[in-house]
Each structure stands twice: as C-alpha cells, then as structure tokens.
C-alpha positions in Angstrom: 53.9 13.6 -89.0 57.2 15.1 -87.8 59.1 13.8 -84.9 58.7 17.1 -83.0 54.9 16.9 -83.4 54.9 13.3 -82.1 56.9 14.3 -79.0 54.7 17.2 -78.3 51.5 15.0 -78.6 53.1 12.5 -76.2 53.8 15.2 -73.7 50.3 16.5 -74.0 48.9 13.0 -73.5 51.1 12.4 -70.4 49.9 15.7 -68.9 46.3 14.7 -69.6 46.8 11.3 -67.9 48.5 13.0 -64.9 45.3 15.1 -64.5 43.2 11.9 -64.6 45.4 10.2 -62.0 45.0 13.2 -59.7 41.2 12.7 -59.7 39.4 10.8 -56.9 39.5 7.0 -57.5 35.8 6.7 -58.5 36.3 9.4 -61.1 39.3 7.6 -62.5 37.4 4.3 -62.8 34.6 5.9 -64.7 37.0 7.9 -66.9 38.8 4.7 -67.9 35.5 3.1 -69.0 34.5 6.3 -70.9 37.9 6.3 -72.5 37.5 2.8 -73.8 34.0 3.6 -75.0 35.1 6.8 -76.8 38.0 5.1 -78.5 35.6 2.3 -79.8 32.5 4.3 -80.6 33.6 7.9 -80.6 34.7 10.4 -83.3 36.7 8.9 -86.2 39.5 11.4 -85.9 41.9 10.7 -83.0 42.3 14.4 -82.2 38.6 14.8 -81.8 38.5 11.9 -79.3 41.4 13.3 -77.3 39.7 16.8 -77.3 36.5 15.1 -76.0 38.3 13.3 -73.3 40.0 16.5 -72.2 36.6 18.1 -71.9 35.4 15.1 -69.8 38.4 15.5 -67.5 37.7 19.2 -67.0 34.0 18.3 -66.2 35.2 15.7 -63.7 37.5 18.1 -62.0 34.7 20.6 -61.6 32.4 17.9 -60.3 35.0 16.7 -57.8 35.8 20.2 -56.7 32.0 20.7 -56.0 31.9 17.6 -53.9 29.7 15.7 -56.3 30.0 12.0 -57.0 31.0 10.9 -60.4 27.5 9.5 -61.1 26.0 12.8 -60.1 28.1 14.3 -62.9 27.5 11.6 -65.6 24.1 10.2 -64.5 23.5 6.5 -63.8 23.8 5.5 -67.5 27.4 6.3 -68.4 27.0 5.0 -71.9 24.2 7.4 -72.6 26.3 10.2 -71.2 29.1 9.3 -73.7 26.6 9.0 -76.6 25.3 12.5 -75.8 28.8 13.9 -75.8 29.6 12.2 -79.1 26.5 13.6 -80.8 
C-alpha cells in the first residue's frame, strides 16, 4: 500500500466519521454499536466493512431527515439488522 493511498483512506475515514458526528445523538450511539459489531462479525475484507458502514450512515441520514427514530430505522433488534446487512 502506498503512502498516498493510506493518506487518502484516512481522509475518507475522517469525512465518514464527521458525517456520523453530525447525526442526532441516538443515531450516533447505535452507529457505534453497529460499527463494533460489523468489525467483529462483518465481512472479512476491511473495505467491504467500510462500504457497509457508509451505507448505514446514509440510511441513518435519510431516517433522521424523515424524523424517524433510530429504532424505527433499524428495528428493535439491532444485531438482527446488522446480520441482515452482512448477508
């Protein structure tokens, strides 16, 4: 991996996390738990996990914009929500 690629990936990750931090607090809390779960039980390739997390953030943004609670977006069983996304 080249230094330039590493720097670009770090920039992308920081931008991703800035989007997470701009979400409502309840969405941030659930995102952090999902992130832990995905990194432990998710796709083997790191880029696949990051892509999945980016999709979740987009889904959360849409839910927050629509005035829905985070559990209305994920359902009451957040682990089942994650498993469905991984499959």
